[in-house]
Every structure is written in C-alpha cells, then in structure tokens.
C-alpha positions as a LaTeX table, in Angstrom:
\begin{tabular}{lrrr}
\hline
Residue & $x$ (\AA) & $y$ (\AA) & $z$ (\AA) \\
\hline
Met1 & $-6.52$ & 3.58 & $-39.98$ \\
Ala2 & $-6.74$ & $-0.22$ & $-39.63$ \\
Glu3 & $-3.99$ & $-2.39$ & $-41.03$ \\
Pro4 & $-4.95$ & $-4.36$ & $-44.14$ \\
Ser5 & $-5.94$ & $-7.99$ & $-43.58$ \\
Phe6 & $-3.74$ & $-10.83$ & $-44.75$ \\
Ala7 & $-6.25$ & $-11.48$ & $-47.53$ \\
Asp8 & $-5.88$ & $-7.86$ & $-48.65$ \\
Gln9 & $-2.10$ & $-8.13$ & $-48.52$ \\
Ile10 & $-2.09$ & $-11.38$ & $-50.48$ \\
Ser11 & $-4.37$ & $-9.77$ & $-53.05$ \\
Thr12 & $-1.98$ & $-6.81$ & $-53.30$ \\
Leu13 & 0.99 & $-9.15$ & $-53.72$ \\
Asn14 & $-0.79$ & $-11.17$ & $-56.40$ \\
Ser15 & $-1.91$ & $-8.14$ & $-58.39$ \\
Thr16 & 1.55 & $-6.56$ & $-58.18$ \\
Leu17 & 3.17 & $-9.80$ & $-59.29$ \\
Arg18 & 0.70 & $-10.10$ & $-62.18$ \\
Ala19 & 1.56 & $-6.56$ & $-63.30$ \\
Ile20 & 5.27 & $-7.41$ & $-63.18$ \\
Glu21 & 4.66 & $-10.57$ & $-65.23$ \\
Val22 & 2.69 & $-8.59$ & $-67.83$ \\
Arg23 & 5.47 & $-6.03$ & $-68.11$ \\
Leu24 & 8.03 & $-8.82$ & $-68.56$ \\
Ala25 & 5.87 & $-10.50$ & $-71.22$ \\
Leu26 & 5.68 & $-7.19$ & $-73.09$ \\
Gly27 & 9.45 & $-6.82$ & $-72.90$ \\
Arg28 & 9.32 & $-3.90$ & $-70.47$ \\
Ala29 & 11.39 & $-3.51$ & $-67.34$ \\
Pro30 & 9.31 & $-4.29$ & $-64.21$ \\
Val31 & 11.34 & $-2.05$ & $-61.90$ \\
Glu32 & 8.43 & 0.11 & $-60.63$ \\
Gly33 & 6.37 & $-2.88$ & $-59.60$ \\
Leu34 & 9.26 & $-4.70$ & $-57.98$ \\
Glu35 & 9.69 & $-2.07$ & $-55.27$ \\
Asp36 & 5.97 & $-2.18$ & $-54.40$ \\
Phe37 & 6.06 & $-5.96$ & $-54.37$ \\
Lys38 & 9.09 & $-6.06$ & $-52.09$ \\
Ser39 & 7.57 & $-3.52$ & $-49.72$ \\
Ala40 & 4.28 & $-5.43$ & $-49.41$ \\
Leu41 & 6.11 & $-8.70$ & $-48.95$ \\
Asp42 & 8.38 & $-7.24$ & $-46.26$ \\
Asp43 & 5.37 & $-5.83$ & $-44.41$ \\
Met44 & 3.61 & $-9.19$ & $-44.50$ \\
Arg45 & 6.74 & $-10.99$ & $-43.31$ \\
Leu46 & 7.07 & $-8.65$ & $-40.31$ \\
Arg47 & 3.43 & $-9.10$ & $-39.38$ \\
Leu48 & 3.71 & $-12.88$ & $-39.65$ \\
Trp49 & 6.76 & $-12.92$ & $-37.37$ \\
Gly50 & 4.77 & $-10.87$ & $-34.86$ \\
Leu51 & 1.92 & $-13.37$ & $-34.98$ \\
Leu52 & 4.28 & $-16.29$ & $-34.68$ \\
Gly53 & 5.91 & $-14.63$ & $-31.69$ \\
Ala54 & 2.57 & $-14.15$ & $-29.99$ \\
Ala55 & 1.52 & $-17.73$ & $-30.75$ \\
Gly56 & 4.89 & $-19.16$ & $-29.71$ \\
Gly57 & 4.11 & $-18.60$ & $-26.05$ \\
Glu58 & 6.89 & $-18.77$ & $-23.52$ \\
Asp59 & 9.23 & $-20.70$ & $-25.79$ \\
Tyr60 & 9.15 & $-18.16$ & $-28.62$ \\
Lys61 & 12.95 & $-17.97$ & $-28.76$ \\
Gly62 & 13.16 & $-21.75$ & $-29.20$ \\
Phe63 & 10.41 & $-21.66$ & $-31.80$ \\
Gln64 & 12.22 & $-18.95$ & $-33.75$ \\
Glu65 & 15.55 & $-20.80$ & $-33.54$ \\
Arg66 & 14.02 & $-24.06$ & $-34.81$ \\
Phe67 & 12.23 & $-22.18$ & $-37.59$ \\
Arg68 & 15.49 & $-20.58$ & $-38.75$ \\
Ile69 & 17.28 & $-23.95$ & $-38.70$ \\
Arg70 & 14.52 & $-25.65$ & $-40.70$ \\
Arg71 & 14.45 & $-22.79$ & $-43.23$ \\
Ala72 & 18.24 & $-22.85$ & $-43.67$ \\
Thr73 & 18.15 & $-26.63$ & $-44.12$ \\
Glu74 & 15.42 & $-26.27$ & $-46.75$ \\
Met75 & 17.38 & $-23.58$ & $-48.61$ \\
Cys76 & 20.63 & $-25.57$ & $-48.56$ \\
Arg77 & 18.96 & $-28.75$ & $-49.80$ \\
Gly78 & 17.11 & $-26.82$ & $-52.51$ \\
Leu79 & 20.22 & $-25.06$ & $-53.77$ \\
Gly80 & 22.23 & $-28.29$ & $-53.60$ \\
Gly81 & 19.60 & $-30.04$ & $-55.72$ \\
Asp82 & 19.55 & $-27.15$ & $-58.20$ \\
Leu83 & 23.34 & $-27.25$ & $-58.51$ \\
Arg84 & 23.32 & $-31.04$ & $-59.03$ \\
Ala85 & 20.55 & $-30.76$ & $-61.64$ \\
Gly86 & 22.36 & $-27.95$ & $-63.44$ \\
Ser87 & 19.46 & $-25.52$ & $-63.04$ \\
Val88 & 21.84 & $-23.17$ & $-61.18$ \\
Ser89 & 25.18 & $-22.52$ & $-62.84$ \\
Gly90 & 28.44 & $-23.26$ & $-61.08$ \\
Arg91 & 30.09 & $-20.23$ & $-62.69$ \\
Tyr92 & 29.15 & $-17.71$ & $-59.98$ \\
Ala93 & 31.95 & $-16.38$ & $-57.79$ \\
Glu94 & 29.48 & $-16.19$ & $-54.88$ \\
Leu95 & 29.56 & $-19.98$ & $-54.66$ \\
Thr96 & 33.08 & $-19.79$ & $-53.22$ \\
Ser97 & 31.84 & $-17.57$ & $-50.39$ \\
Leu98 & 28.88 & $-19.88$ & $-49.87$ \\
Arg99 & 31.16 & $-22.93$ & $-49.63$ \\
Glu100 & 33.31 & $-21.12$ & $-47.04$ \\
Ala101 & 30.22 & $-20.05$ & $-45.07$ \\
Ala102 & 28.85 & $-23.61$ & $-45.19$ \\
Ser103 & 32.15 & $-24.95$ & $-43.88$ \\
Glu104 & 32.15 & $-22.41$ & $-41.04$ \\
Leu105 & 28.53 & $-23.28$ & $-40.30$ \\
Gly106 & 29.38 & $-26.98$ & $-40.07$ \\
Lys107 & 32.11 & $-26.22$ & $-37.52$ \\
Ser108 & 29.78 & $-23.94$ & $-35.56$ \\
Ile109 & 27.12 & $-26.65$ & $-35.47$ \\
Glu110 & 29.63 & $-29.17$ & $-34.12$ \\
Arg111 & 30.76 & $-26.75$ & $-31.37$ \\
Ala112 & 27.20 & $-25.82$ & $-30.43$ \\
Gln113 & 26.13 & $-29.45$ & $-30.21$ \\
Gln114 & 29.15 & $-30.35$ & $-28.08$ \\
Gln115 & 28.30 & $-27.53$ & $-25.67$ \\
Ala116 & 24.60 & $-28.46$ & $-25.58$ \\
Phe117 & 25.13 & $-32.07$ & $-24.46$ \\
\hline
\end{tabular}
C-alpha cells in the first residue's frame, strides 16, 4: 500500500485538529483526537526529515546541525518574548531547569566555538 501524500497527511491533520477544536468548544475532552493528531504529526515529521536528508546531499550532517541550531534559537527567542510579555507565567518550576540548561548550553557553545577556530 502506498504511503499517503503530504497533501493527504495535511488534510488528516487539519480534520483531526478541527474535530479537537469542536470537542473543546462543546466542553468535551479532546483526548481521543489528540493521540491521532500526534501520531499523524510524528509520521509527517519523520518523512520530512527523510526528505531533508536526501536533499541535503553530502553535507546532510551539517544541514541537520544548522537546522537544529536555528530551531533552538527560534524557540528560545519565542519563549523569552512570551515571558517578557507575560503570556507565559513565571510560576512554573520547570523554568528553573530551563535556566540551568540554558546556562550549560551557553558554556557548551563557548567551548565548541573555541575548539572550532
């Protein structure tokens, strides 16, 4: 059996998300739909990484490393902005672990850059 196209997968994701939104609007728990949504999204993510690997040519490792760095930068800037704007609360205990991880990451970046040049 052929794998579904990306258009089919996007359609599945959209319809599943719509069903979840309807359930939320009706005050019902969307638990059933969430698992389907996560599964379809995970499948699409794996297929996209495969395509990116094939398109990355000989420097796929470098491509993947740069992609991860850009994505982490985007996530950090987004969360920092949300914290500054107050749209994410500072009351979560996980923020302490995140601050420690960010500090360790900063030190790791410094070491890696010193070794690279």
